[in-house]
C-alpha positions in Angstrom: -23.8 7.2 -16.5 -20.1 7.6 -15.0 -19.2 4.0 -12.9 -17.4 5.1 -9.9 -15.7 1.4 -9.7 -14.2 2.0 -6.4 -16.7 3.6 -4.4 -17.7 2.3 -1.0 -21.3 1.5 -2.8 -19.4 -0.9 -5.7 -16.2 -2.0 -4.5 -14.5 -3.9 -1.2 -11.2 -2.9 0.6 -10.2 -6.0 -1.3 -11.0 -4.9 -4.8 -9.4 -2.0 -4.3 -5.9 -3.6 -2.8 -6.4 -5.9 -5.9 -6.7 -2.7 -8.1 -3.5 -0.7 -7.3 -1.7 -3.9 -6.9 -3.1 -4.3 -11.2 -2.2 -0.9 -11.7 1.2 -1.4 -10.2 2.2 -4.3 -12.2 2.9 -6.6 -9.5 1.7 -10.0 -8.7 0.0 -11.1 -5.4 3.2 -12.6 -4.7 5.5 -9.4 -5.2 3.3 -7.2 -3.1 3.1 -9.5 -0.5 7.0 -9.7 -0.3 7.0 -5.9 -0.2 4.4 -5.5 2.4 6.2 -8.1 4.0 3.8 -10.9 4.8 2.9 -14.3 3.7 0.9 -14.6 0.3 -1.9 -16.4 2.1 -2.5 -13.4 4.0 -2.4 -10.9 1.2 -4.9 -13.1 -0.7 -7.6 -13.3 2.3 -6.9 -9.5 2.5 -7.9 -9.4 -1.6 -10.4 -12.0 -1.1 -12.3 -9.9 2.1 -11.9 -12.2 4.4 -9.8 -10.5 6.8 -8.1 -6.8 6.9 -4.5 -5.5 7.4 -3.9 -3.4 10.6 -3.3 0.1 10.3 0.6 -0.4 9.9 0.3 -2.3 6.5 -2.5 -0.5 5.1 -0.4 2.1 5.4 2.8 0.5 3.4 -0.4 -1.0 1.3 -1.2 2.6 0.1 2.8 3.9 -0.1 4.2 0.5 -2.1 0.4 1.2 -4.6 0.7 4.7 -4.4 -2.7 5.8 -3.4 -3.8 7.3 -0.6 -4.9 5.2 2.8 -8.2 6.7 2.1 -8.7 5.3 -1.1 -8.1 1.8 0.4 -10.7 2.3 2.9 -13.3 4.1 0.8 -12.5 4.3 -2.9 -12.5 8.3 -2.4 -8.7 10.5 -2.6 -5.8 9.3 -4.4 -6.0 6.3 -6.1 -6.5 4.6 -9.3 -8.2 5.6 -12.5 -11.5 3.5 -13.5 -10.5 0.1 -15.8 -11.6 2.4 -19.0 -9.0 5.2 -18.2 -5.8 2.9 -17.4 -3.0 3.8 -20.1 -0.3 1.4 -19.9 3.1 2.5 -18.8 6.7 1.8 -20.6 8.8 -0.7 -18.3 11.3 2.2 -17.8 8.9 4.5 -16.2 7.1 1.2 -14.1 10.9 0.6 -12.7 11.5 4.5 -11.4 7.8 4.1 -10.2 8.8 1.0 -8.2 12.3 2.8 -7.1 10.3 5.6 -5.8 7.6 3.3 -3.8 10.7 1.6 -2.4 12.6 4.4 -1.2 9.3 5.6 0.5 8.8 2.3 2.4 12.4 2.3 3.7 12.1 6.5 4.6 9.3 5.0 6.8 11.0 2.3 8.3 14.0 4.2 9.0 11.7 6.3 10.6 9.9 4.2 12.8 13.6 2.8 14.1 15.1 6.3 14.3 11.7 6.8 17.0 12.8 3.4 18.5 16.6 4.4 18.6 15.5 8.1 20.6 13.1 6.4 22.9 15.8 3.7 24.3 17.9 6.4 24.6 15.8 8.5 26.4 15.0 6.0 29.1 18.8 5.3 29.5 19.2 9.5 29.7 16.6 9.0 32.7 18.7 6.1 34.3 21.9 8.4 34.4 
C-alpha cells in the first residue's frame, strides 16, 4: 500500500508548509524572514491556527518550489514522500535558494511596476 503523505485526507496546509520548508532545508526563522512575516505568524500557519493570505501563499509556493495547489490540497507539484527524499549537495541547495530568491524578487518587481503604471495612468488622466 502506497501512502500519499501530503493528500488532503492525510495532511493539513500547515503540514505541507512544514514539509516544504524541511525539504528546502530552511528553519522556521529563515522562511519567516524570506516571506516577510513574524516567526509567530509562520508557526501559526504550520500549526494550523491561522492561514496565510493569497499573496503570502503564492510567495510560500515560490520560495518552497511547490505549487499553490499542492500547498492547499496536496495535489500537483510538491515535495516527495519522506521516504523518497534524497539529500542534495550544499551547492545545489544554494543554487535552488538563489533561484527562489530571484523568483520572489521578480514577482515583487512586477508588482511594483504595476503600481507605478497605475499611478502614471492616473496622472495622465489629470492632464
